[in-house]
C-alpha positions in Angstrom: -9.9 7.3 -60.1 -10.4 3.9 -60.0 -7.1 3.7 -57.0 -8.3 6.4 -55.1 -11.8 5.1 -54.5 -10.3 1.2 -54.0 -7.5 2.8 -51.6 -9.9 5.2 -49.7 -12.9 2.3 -49.5 -9.6 0.6 -48.3 -8.5 3.3 -45.3 -11.9 4.0 -44.1 -11.9 0.5 -42.0 -8.5 0.8 -41.3 -9.3 4.7 -39.7 -12.5 2.8 -37.6 -10.6 0.0 -36.4 -7.7 1.7 -35.5 -10.5 4.7 -33.7 -12.3 1.1 -31.9 -8.7 0.1 -30.7 -7.8 3.3 -29.0 -10.9 3.7 -27.3 -10.8 0.5 -25.9 -9.8 0.3 -22.4 -6.2 -0.9 -22.0 -5.1 -3.9 -19.9 -3.9 -1.9 -17.7 -6.9 0.4 -17.3 -8.7 -2.6 -16.8 -6.9 -3.9 -14.2 -7.1 -1.2 -12.3 -10.8 -1.7 -12.5 -11.1 -5.1 -11.9 -10.0 -5.3 -7.8 -8.4 -3.8 -4.9 -5.0 -3.2 -4.3 -3.4 -5.4 -2.0 -0.1 -4.7 0.9 2.8 -6.5 2.2 5.3 -5.7 5.0 8.9 -7.2 4.7 11.0 -6.4 7.3 14.0 -6.3 7.7 14.9 -4.6 4.6 17.6 -5.8 2.7 20.7 -3.7 3.6 22.5 -5.3 0.5 20.4 -3.2 -1.9 21.7 0.5 -2.2 17.7 1.7 -2.2 17.0 0.4 0.6 19.6 0.2 2.7 18.7 1.4 6.4 15.4 1.4 5.8 13.0 0.6 8.7 10.8 -1.8 6.5 9.6 -2.1 2.9 6.1 -1.9 1.7 5.0 -3.9 -1.3 2.0 -2.7 -3.5 0.2 -5.3 -5.3 -2.8 -5.6 -8.0 -3.3 -9.2 -8.0 0.5 -10.5 -7.8 1.7 -7.9 -9.7 3.5 -5.3 -8.4 1.9 -2.1 -9.2 3.4 1.6 -8.6 0.7 3.2 -6.3 0.3 6.1 -3.5 1.8 4.8 -0.7 0.7 6.8 2.8 0.7 6.0 6.6 1.3 7.7 10.0 2.7 6.4 12.9 0.2 6.7 16.0 1.6 6.9 19.4 0.8 7.0 22.9 3.8 9.0 24.8 3.8 9.8 28.4 0.2 9.2 28.0 -0.2 11.6 24.9 -1.4 10.6 21.6 0.7 11.4 18.6 0.3 11.1 15.5 3.5 11.2 12.5 2.7 11.3 8.8 5.1 9.5 7.4 7.4 10.0 4.1 8.1 7.0 1.9 10.8 6.5 -0.7 10.9 5.0 -4.1 13.5 2.3 -4.3 15.0 0.1 -7.5 12.2 -2.2 -7.2 8.6 -2.0 -9.1 5.9 -1.4 -6.6 8.3 -1.4 -3.7 8.5 1.5 -1.5 11.1 1.7 1.4 9.9 3.8 5.2 12.6 5.2 7.4 12.4 5.2 11.1 10.3 8.7 11.6 9.0 8.5 15.1 10.4 8.5 18.9 12.2 5.8 20.5 10.1 5.9 23.7 6.3 5.2 24.0 4.1 3.0 22.0 4.1 3.6 18.7 1.4 1.8 15.6 2.2 1.9 11.9 -0.8 2.4 9.8 0.3 2.3 6.1 -2.1 2.3 3.1 -1.8 0.9 -0.6 -4.7 3.4 -2.6 -5.4 2.5 -6.0 -8.5 5.1 -6.1 -10.6 7.4 -3.4 -12.4 4.3 -1.7 -10.1 1.3 -2.7 -6.9 0.8 -0.9 -5.4 -1.8 1.4 -4.3 -1.0 4.5 -1.9 -2.9 7.2 -1.3 -2.4 10.9 2.0 -2.9 12.0 2.9 -2.8 15.7 6.2 -1.8 17.1 7.7 -3.5 20.2 9.6 -2.4 23.0 12.9 -3.1 21.2 11.9 -0.9 18.5 11.0 -4.5 16.0 7.9 -5.5 14.7 5.8 -7.6 17.4 2.8 -7.6 14.3 1.2 -7.1 11.2 -1.9 -7.7 10.2 -3.7 -6.9 6.8 -7.8 -6.5 7.6 -10.0 -8.2 5.3 -13.0 -8.8 4.6 -15.1 -11.9 2.8 -17.3 -11.4 0.1 -18.5 -14.9 -2.0 -15.1 -17.1 -2.6 -12.7 -13.6 -2.7 -11.1 -12.2 0.1 -11.0 -8.1 0.0 -9.0 -5.8 2.2 -11.4 -3.3 3.9 -9.6 0.0 6.1 -8.7 -0.6 9.7 -10.9 0.9 12.3 -10.2 3.9 14.7 -11.0 0.9 17.5 -8.7 -1.5 16.1 -6.0 1.3 15.8 -6.4 2.4 19.6 -7.1 -1.2 20.7 -3.2 -1.9 19.5 -2.3 1.1 21.3 -4.2 0.7 24.4 -3.5 -3.1 24.9 0.5 -2.4 25.0 0.7 0.4 27.2 -0.8 -1.3 29.4 0.9 -4.1 29.3 4.0 -2.4 28.7 3.1 -0.4 32.0 2.8 -3.7 33.9 6.0 -5.1 32.7 7.7 -1.8 34.1 6.6 -2.8 37.8 
């Protein structure tokens, strides 16, 4: 009876300790709650990597400095013949963690901007506004931010920023054609 009682005294604290450890958030759970994601655009894509060959650009998703598997979404927003267009973009995974390939899915004519988001949680995202030039290359990439104390956090691209991106380039393109 004595050995059973001793074993029970030893087992109960071990079970309790295991329960506490299991209930504690994992480091990855903590990481998702401790700050926003970040987004970075790579252009051109590496043609020597089979998983990125032929991609227009690559999207890098980060949590702090660490590549993160996070949902990437986006739209190609355009002005074509004076008419507003919006195309939902499809992204592909690559051979590298947290890196997504985007293949060209918009028309050659008109003025286009890409609005790309990395989402960590519903209202926790980083966005990039990518402007496409008349030659089809990227002319600008902006990740809007806001300061909070000594930190810089990503913020959403506003509808006004997106429209201004398209309108200013449409005006310049029209003037250049004259």
